[in-house]
The first five atom37 places (N, CA, C, CB, O) and aatype in JSON, in Angstrom:
{
  "aatype": [12, 3, 19, 11, 6, 0, 19, 0, 10, 0, 1, 1, 18, 10, 5, 6, 19, 13, 0, 6, 6, 11, 9, 19, 2, 10, 7, 10, 6, 6, 19, 6, 18, 3, 3, 0, 5, 8, 10, 17, 15, 9, 16, 10, 7, 13, 15, 1, 14, 17, 3, 2, 16, 0, 5, 7, 16, 9, 0, 0, 0, 9, 7, 0, 14, 1, 5, 1, 6, 18, 11, 19, 19, 11, 9, 3, 3, 1, 3, 11, 1, 7, 19, 0, 9, 11, 2, 1, 6, 14, 0, 19],
  "atom_mask": [
    [1, 1, 1, 1, 1],
    [1, 1, 1, 1, 1],
    [1, 1, 1, 1, 1],
    [1, 1, 1, 1, 1],
    [1, 1, 1, 1, 1],
    [1, 1, 1, 1, 1],
    [1, 1, 1, 1, 1],
    [1, 1, 1, 1, 1],
    [1, 1, 1, 1, 1],
    [1, 1, 1, 1, 1],
    [1, 1, 1, 1, 1],
    [1, 1, 1, 1, 1],
    [1, 1, 1, 1, 1],
    [1, 1, 1, 1, 1],
    [1, 1, 1, 1, 1],
    [1, 1, 1, 1, 1],
    [1, 1, 1, 1, 1],
    [1, 1, 1, 1, 1],
    [1, 1, 1, 1, 1],
    [1, 1, 1, 1, 1],
    [1, 1, 1, 1, 1],
    [1, 1, 1, 1, 1],
    [1, 1, 1, 1, 1],
    [1, 1, 1, 1, 1],
    [1, 1, 1, 1, 1],
    [1, 1, 1, 1, 1],
    [1, 1, 1, 0, 1],
    [1, 1, 1, 1, 1],
    [1, 1, 1, 1, 1],
    [1, 1, 1, 1, 1],
    [1, 1, 1, 1, 1],
    [1, 1, 1, 1, 1],
    [1, 1, 1, 1, 1],
    [1, 1, 1, 1, 1],
    [1, 1, 1, 1, 1],
    [1, 1, 1, 1, 1],
    [1, 1, 1, 1, 1],
    [1, 1, 1, 1, 1],
    [1, 1, 1, 1, 1],
    [1, 1, 1, 1, 1],
    [1, 1, 1, 1, 1],
    [1, 1, 1, 1, 1],
    [1, 1, 1, 1, 1],
    [1, 1, 1, 1, 1],
    [1, 1, 1, 0, 1],
    [1, 1, 1, 1, 1],
    [1, 1, 1, 1, 1],
    [1, 1, 1, 1, 1],
    [1, 1, 1, 1, 1],
    [1, 1, 1, 1, 1],
    [1, 1, 1, 1, 1],
    [1, 1, 1, 1, 1],
    [1, 1, 1, 1, 1],
    [1, 1, 1, 1, 1],
    [1, 1, 1, 1, 1],
    [1, 1, 1, 0, 1],
    [1, 1, 1, 1, 1],
    [1, 1, 1, 1, 1],
    [1, 1, 1, 1, 1],
    [1, 1, 1, 1, 1],
    [1, 1, 1, 1, 1],
    [1, 1, 1, 1, 1],
    [1, 1, 1, 0, 1],
    [1, 1, 1, 1, 1],
    [1, 1, 1, 1, 1],
    [1, 1, 1, 1, 1],
    [1, 1, 1, 1, 1],
    [1, 1, 1, 1, 1],
    [1, 1, 1, 1, 1],
    [1, 1, 1, 1, 1],
    [1, 1, 1, 1, 1],
    [1, 1, 1, 1, 1],
    [1, 1, 1, 1, 1],
    [1, 1, 1, 1, 1],
    [1, 1, 1, 1, 1],
    [1, 1, 1, 1, 1],
    [1, 1, 1, 1, 1],
    [1, 1, 1, 1, 1],
    [1, 1, 1, 1, 1],
    [1, 1, 1, 1, 1],
    [1, 1, 1, 1, 1],
    [1, 1, 1, 0, 1],
    [1, 1, 1, 1, 1],
    [1, 1, 1, 1, 1],
    [1, 1, 1, 1, 1],
    [1, 1, 1, 1, 1],
    [1, 1, 1, 1, 1],
    [1, 1, 1, 1, 1],
    [1, 1, 1, 1, 1],
    [1, 1, 1, 1, 1],
    [1, 1, 1, 1, 1],
    [1, 1, 1, 1, 1]
  ],
  "atom_positions": [
    [[63.62, 86.8, -40.29], [62.49, 86.08, -40.86], [62.53, 86.23, -42.36], [61.15, 86.59, -40.27], [63.11, 87.19, -42.88]],
    [[61.92, 85.32, -43.07], [61.89, 85.43, -44.53], [60.61, 86.14, -44.97], [61.98, 84.04, -45.19], [59.75, 86.45, -44.15]],
    [[60.5, 86.39, -46.26], [59.37, 87.17, -46.8], [58.04, 86.46, -46.56], [59.57, 87.42, -48.29], [57.04, 87.12, -46.27]],
    [[58.0, 85.15, -46.67], [56.73, 84.43, -46.46], [56.23, 84.58, -45.04], [56.9, 82.95, -46.79], [55.03, 84.76, -44.82]],
    [[57.13, 84.51, -44.07], [56.73, 84.67, -42.68], [56.27, 86.1, -42.41], [57.89, 84.31, -41.74], [55.28, 86.31, -41.7]],
    [[56.97, 87.08, -42.98], [56.58, 88.49, -42.8], [55.19, 88.75, -43.38], [57.62, 89.42, -43.48], [54.38, 89.44, -42.77]],
    [[54.92, 88.2, -44.55], [53.61, 88.38, -45.18], [52.52, 87.72, -44.34], [53.6, 87.79, -46.61], [51.46, 88.3, -44.14]],
    [[52.78, 86.52, -43.86], [51.79, 85.83, -43.01], [51.48, 86.63, -41.75], [52.29, 84.42, -42.64], [50.33, 86.74, -41.35]],
    [[52.52, 87.18, -41.13], [52.32, 88.0, -39.93], [51.52, 89.26, -40.26], [53.68, 88.38, -39.3], [50.63, 89.64, -39.49]],
    [[51.82, 89.89, -41.38], [51.1, 91.11, -41.78], [49.63, 90.81, -42.03], [51.74, 91.72, -43.04], [48.76, 91.57, -41.61]],
    [[49.35, 89.71, -42.71], [47.95, 89.33, -42.99], [47.2, 89.1, -41.68], [47.9, 88.06, -43.87], [46.08, 89.59, -41.49]],
    [[47.82, 88.35, -40.78], [47.17, 88.04, -39.49], [46.93, 89.32, -38.68], [48.03, 87.05, -38.68], [45.86, 89.5, -38.11]],
    [[47.94, 90.19, -38.64], [47.82, 91.46, -37.9], [46.69, 92.32, -38.47], [49.16, 92.23, -37.96], [45.88, 92.85, -37.71]],
    [[46.63, 92.45, -39.8], [45.58, 93.25, -40.43], [44.21, 92.65, -40.16], [45.82, 93.37, -41.94], [43.26, 93.38, -39.85]],
    [[44.09, 91.34, -40.27], [42.8, 90.69, -40.02], [42.35, 90.86, -38.57], [42.89, 89.21, -40.35], [41.16, 91.03, -38.31]],
    [[43.29, 90.83, -37.63], [42.94, 91.04, -36.22], [42.47, 92.47, -35.98], [44.14, 90.72, -35.32], [41.46, 92.69, -35.32]],
    [[43.19, 93.44, -36.51], [42.85, 94.84, -36.29], [41.52, 95.2, -36.94], [43.96, 95.75, -36.83], [40.74, 95.97, -36.37]],
    [[41.24, 94.64, -38.13], [40.01, 94.96, -38.86], [38.94, 93.89, -38.71], [40.33, 95.16, -40.32], [38.03, 93.82, -39.53]],
    [[39.03, 93.06, -37.69], [38.1, 91.93, -37.52], [36.64, 92.36, -37.51], [38.42, 91.2, -36.23], [35.81, 91.69, -38.13]],
    [[36.32, 93.43, -36.84], [34.92, 93.87, -36.75], [34.37, 94.36, -38.08], [34.8, 94.97, -35.71], [33.16, 94.41, -38.27]],
    [[35.25, 94.72, -39.01], [34.8, 95.22, -40.31], [34.59, 94.12, -41.34], [35.8, 96.21, -40.84], [34.13, 94.39, -42.45]],
    [[34.93, 92.89, -40.98], [34.7, 91.73, -41.83], [35.23, 91.92, -43.25], [33.23, 91.41, -41.88], [34.5, 91.79, -44.23]],
    [[36.53, 92.25, -43.34], [37.15, 92.48, -44.64], [37.16, 91.2, -45.46], [38.58, 93.02, -44.47], [37.21, 90.1, -44.91]],
    [[37.11, 91.35, -46.79], [37.11, 90.21, -47.71], [38.11, 90.47, -48.83], [35.69, 89.97, -48.29], [38.61, 91.58, -49.01]],
    [[38.39, 89.43, -49.58], [39.28, 89.53, -50.74], [40.66, 90.06, -50.38], [38.66, 90.41, -51.8], [41.23, 90.88, -51.11]],
    [[41.2, 89.61, -49.26], [42.51, 90.05, -48.8], [43.59, 89.48, -49.71], [42.76, 89.63, -47.33], [43.65, 88.27, -49.93]],
    [[44.44, 90.37, -50.23], [45.49, 89.91, -51.13], [46.77, 90.72, -50.99], [0.0, 0.0, 0.0], [46.74, 91.9, -50.64]],
    [[47.87, 90.07, -51.27], [49.18, 90.71, -51.23], [49.38, 91.58, -52.45], [50.29, 89.66, -51.13], [49.06, 91.18, -53.57]],
    [[49.92, 92.78, -52.24], [50.2, 93.7, -53.34], [51.7, 93.96, -53.49], [49.47, 95.02, -53.11], [52.23, 93.85, -54.6]],
    [[52.39, 94.29, -52.4], [53.82, 94.63, -52.47], [54.51, 94.25, -51.16], [54.01, 96.15, -52.75], [53.89, 94.17, -50.1]],
    [[55.82, 94.01, -51.27], [56.65, 93.74, -50.1], [57.96, 94.5, -50.26], [56.91, 92.2, -49.91], [58.56, 94.5, -51.34]],
    [[58.39, 95.13, -49.18], [59.67, 95.84, -49.19], [60.31, 95.67, -47.81], [59.49, 97.37, -49.55], [59.62, 95.67, -46.79]],
    [[61.65, 95.53, -47.78], [62.35, 95.41, -46.52], [63.36, 96.54, -46.38], [63.06, 94.04, -46.41], [64.11, 96.83, -47.31]],
    [[63.37, 97.18, -45.21], [64.31, 98.26, -44.89], [65.37, 97.7, -43.95], [63.58, 99.5, -44.26], [65.1, 97.47, -42.77]],
    [[66.58, 97.48, -44.47], [67.68, 96.92, -43.67], [68.04, 97.8, -42.48], [68.9, 96.7, -44.54], [68.31, 97.31, -41.39]],
    [[68.06, 99.1, -42.7], [68.49, 100.04, -41.66], [67.55, 100.04, -40.46], [68.59, 101.45, -42.23], [67.99, 100.1, -39.31]],
    [[66.23, 99.97, -40.73], [65.25, 100.02, -39.64], [64.74, 98.64, -39.24], [64.07, 100.87, -40.06], [63.98, 98.51, -38.27]],
    [[65.15, 97.62, -39.95], [64.7, 96.25, -39.68], [63.17, 96.15, -39.74], [65.2, 95.78, -38.3], [62.54, 95.54, -38.88]],
    [[62.58, 96.79, -40.78], [61.13, 96.81, -40.93], [60.71, 96.28, -42.29], [60.61, 98.23, -40.74], [61.27, 96.63, -43.33]],
    [[59.71, 95.44, -42.25], [59.03, 95.0, -43.47], [57.87, 95.96, -43.71], [58.54, 93.51, -43.35], [57.13, 96.29, -42.78]],
    [[57.7, 96.4, -44.95], [56.53, 97.18, -45.37], [55.77, 96.31, -46.36], [56.94, 98.58, -46.02], [56.24, 96.03, -47.46]],
    [[54.6, 95.88, -45.95], [53.82, 94.93, -46.73], [52.48, 95.56, -47.07], [53.62, 93.58, -45.97], [51.68, 95.87, -46.19]],
    [[52.25, 95.76, -48.37], [51.0, 96.34, -48.82], [50.0, 95.23, -49.1], [51.21, 97.22, -50.09], [50.27, 94.3, -49.86]],
    [[48.84, 95.35, -48.46], [47.75, 94.39, -48.64], [46.52, 95.13, -49.14], [47.45, 93.64, -47.31], [46.22, 96.24, -48.7]],
    [[45.81, 94.51, -50.05], [44.56, 95.06, -50.55], [43.4, 94.22, -50.06], [0.0, 0.0, 0.0], [43.55, 93.01, -49.87]],
    [[42.25, 94.85, -49.86], [41.06, 94.14, -49.42], [39.82, 94.95, -49.73], [41.13, 93.82, -47.92], [39.91, 96.11, -50.13]],
    [[38.67, 94.33, -49.54], [37.39, 95.01, -49.71], [36.63, 94.94, -48.4], [36.55, 94.38, -50.87], [36.82, 94.03, -47.59]],
    [[35.78, 95.93, -48.2], [34.87, 95.92, -47.05], [33.47, 95.65, -47.59], [34.93, 97.28, -46.25], [33.17, 96.0, -48.73]],
    [[32.62, 95.02, -46.79], [31.28, 94.7, -47.28], [30.51, 95.91, -47.83], [30.48, 94.08, -46.18], [29.74, 95.75, -48.78]],
    [[30.7, 97.08, -47.28], [29.95, 98.25, -47.72], [30.6, 99.0, -48.88], [29.77, 99.19, -46.55], [30.07, 100.01, -49.34]],
    [[31.75, 98.53, -49.37], [32.45, 99.21, -50.46], [31.97, 98.82, -51.85], [33.91, 98.93, -50.35], [32.56, 99.25, -52.84]],
    [[30.93, 98.03, -51.95], [30.44, 97.65, -53.26], [29.84, 98.87, -53.93], [29.4, 96.49, -53.16], [28.76, 99.33, -53.54]],
    [[30.52, 99.4, -54.93], [30.07, 100.64, -55.59], [28.84, 100.42, -56.45], [31.18, 101.22, -56.44], [28.19, 101.37, -56.86]],
    [[28.52, 99.16, -56.72], [27.39, 98.87, -57.59], [26.15, 98.45, -56.81], [27.77, 97.79, -58.57], [25.26, 97.81, -57.37]],
    [[26.08, 98.79, -55.53], [24.95, 98.36, -54.7], [23.63, 98.72, -55.34], [25.05, 98.99, -53.32], [23.42, 99.83, -55.83]],
    [[22.72, 97.74, -55.33], [21.38, 97.99, -55.83], [21.27, 97.97, -57.34], [0.0, 0.0, 0.0], [20.21, 98.31, -57.88]],
    [[22.31, 97.6, -58.03], [22.26, 97.58, -59.49], [22.42, 96.15, -60.0], [23.36, 98.48, -60.09], [22.67, 95.23, -59.22]],
    [[22.27, 95.99, -61.28], [22.47, 94.68, -61.89], [23.9, 94.21, -61.68], [22.13, 94.72, -63.39], [24.15, 93.03, -61.48]],
    [[24.85, 95.14, -61.73], [26.25, 94.78, -61.53], [26.46, 94.13, -60.17], [27.15, 96.02, -61.66], [27.24, 93.18, -60.04]],
    [[25.77, 94.63, -59.15], [25.9, 94.04, -57.82], [25.33, 92.63, -57.81], [25.18, 94.9, -56.76], [25.87, 91.73, -57.16]],
    [[24.23, 92.43, -58.53], [23.58, 91.12, -58.57], [24.47, 90.06, -59.23], [22.26, 91.21, -59.31], [24.4, 88.89, -58.87]],
    [[25.29, 90.48, -60.19], [26.15, 89.5, -60.87], [27.54, 89.44, -60.25], [26.26, 89.84, -62.34], [28.43, 88.77, -60.79]],
    [[27.73, 90.12, -59.14], [29.0, 90.02, -58.44], [30.11, 90.9, -58.99], [0.0, 0.0, 0.0], [31.26, 90.46, -59.08]],
    [[29.79, 92.11, -59.37], [30.8, 93.04, -59.87], [31.88, 93.26, -58.83], [30.16, 94.39, -60.26], [31.61, 93.17, -57.63]],
    [[33.1, 93.53, -59.27], [34.2, 93.73, -58.32], [33.91, 94.85, -57.33], [35.49, 94.02, -59.07], [33.27, 95.85, -57.66]],
    [[34.38, 94.66, -56.15], [34.22, 95.67, -55.11], [35.38, 96.65, -55.15], [34.12, 95.02, -53.72], [36.46, 96.35, -55.66]],
    [[35.13, 97.81, -54.6], [36.18, 98.81, -54.42], [37.23, 98.21, -53.48], [35.59, 100.15, -53.85], [36.89, 97.42, -52.6]],
    [[38.5, 98.58, -53.67], [39.56, 98.02, -52.82], [40.21, 99.08, -51.98], [40.61, 97.32, -53.67], [40.35, 100.24, -52.39]],
    [[40.61, 98.67, -50.79], [41.4, 99.49, -49.88], [42.81, 98.93, -49.91], [40.8, 99.49, -48.42], [43.01, 97.73, -50.12]],
    [[43.79, 99.79, -49.7], [45.18, 99.35, -49.65], [45.81, 99.88, -48.38], [45.97, 99.84, -50.91], [45.73, 101.07, -48.07]],
    [[46.43, 98.97, -47.63], [47.09, 99.33, -46.38], [48.53, 98.82, -46.41], [46.32, 98.73, -45.16], [48.81, 97.74, -46.91]],
    [[49.43, 99.64, -45.87], [50.82, 99.23, -45.7], [50.97, 98.82, -44.24], [51.83, 100.37, -46.1], [50.8, 99.63, -43.33]],
    [[51.3, 97.56, -44.03], [51.49, 97.01, -42.7], [52.99, 96.95, -42.44], [50.81, 95.6, -42.57], [53.75, 96.38, -43.23]],
    [[53.41, 97.52, -41.32], [54.83, 97.5, -40.93], [55.02, 96.39, -39.9], [55.29, 98.89, -40.37], [54.33, 96.35, -38.88]],
    [[55.97, 95.5, -40.18], [56.31, 94.41, -39.28], [57.77, 94.55, -38.86], [56.05, 93.02, -39.96], [58.65, 94.64, -39.71]],
    [[58.01, 94.56, -37.55], [59.37, 94.66, -37.02], [60.05, 93.29, -37.16], [59.37, 95.14, -35.53], [59.57, 92.29, -36.62]],
    [[61.15, 93.26, -37.87], [61.86, 92.01, -38.14], [62.49, 91.42, -36.87], [62.93, 92.23, -39.19], [62.66, 90.2, -36.78]],
    [[62.83, 92.27, -35.92], [63.53, 91.79, -34.72], [62.61, 91.04, -33.77], [64.16, 92.95, -33.99], [63.01, 90.01, -33.22]],
    [[61.39, 91.55, -33.56], [60.5, 90.87, -32.6], [59.22, 90.33, -33.24], [60.14, 91.83, -31.48], [58.32, 89.85, -32.54]],
    [[59.15, 90.4, -34.55], [58.04, 89.81, -35.32], [56.67, 90.31, -34.89], [58.08, 88.31, -35.2], [55.73, 89.53, -34.76]],
    [[56.57, 91.61, -34.67], [55.26, 92.16, -34.29], [54.86, 93.28, -35.24], [55.29, 92.68, -32.83], [55.71, 93.96, -35.82]],
    [[53.55, 93.44, -35.39], [53.03, 94.55, -36.18], [53.21, 95.84, -35.43], [0.0, 0.0, 0.0], [52.89, 95.93, -34.24]],
    [[53.72, 96.87, -36.11], [53.96, 98.14, -35.44], [53.16, 99.3, -36.04], [55.42, 98.47, -35.47], [53.04, 100.35, -35.42]],
    [[52.61, 99.11, -37.26], [51.85, 100.2, -37.87], [51.02, 99.68, -39.03], [52.79, 101.33, -38.35], [51.35, 98.68, -39.67]],
    [[49.91, 100.39, -39.27], [49.09, 100.19, -40.47], [48.78, 101.58, -41.0], [47.75, 99.36, -40.15], [48.23, 102.43, -40.3]],
    [[49.13, 101.8, -42.28], [48.91, 103.11, -42.88], [48.14, 102.95, -44.19], [50.26, 103.85, -43.13], [48.22, 101.91, -44.85]],
    [[47.41, 103.99, -44.56], [46.72, 104.0, -45.85], [47.7, 104.1, -46.99], [45.73, 105.15, -45.92], [48.74, 104.74, -46.86]],
    [[47.39, 103.47, -48.09], [48.17, 103.61, -49.3], [47.2, 103.8, -50.45], [49.11, 102.39, -49.53], [46.31, 102.98, -50.65]],
    [[47.38, 104.86, -51.18], [46.53, 105.12, -52.33], [46.97, 104.22, -53.48], [46.58, 106.62, -52.75], [48.17, 104.06, -53.7]],
    [[46.03, 103.64, -54.21], [46.4, 102.78, -55.34], [47.06, 103.59, -56.45], [45.17, 102.04, -55.88], [46.72, 104.75, -56.68]],
    [[48.01, 102.96, -57.13], [48.65, 103.6, -58.28], [47.64, 103.68, -59.4], [49.92, 102.83, -58.73], [46.89, 102.74, -59.65]],
    [[47.63, 104.8, -60.08], [46.64, 104.97, -61.16], [47.31, 104.78, -62.5], [45.98, 106.37, -61.09], [46.65, 104.88, -63.54]]
  ]
}
């Protein structure tokens, strides 16, 4: 599969797993392919509704950016399925 298909599968897999949490602002951060293991590692960032650090303030009223979560989604290249989701700390 190519990188676009791997990213689309990772996005769909993450959205399905986190469906009840109603994640927003889902965006691609990084993509890496491991030839030896036939695995795509795709980092996606998103926000959760309760992650707004400015809740109850003027910043929240004007739509201040929300805190972001970063997850590395592993997609198996051979059978095109999601096999793992792991936390990834943002680079500082």
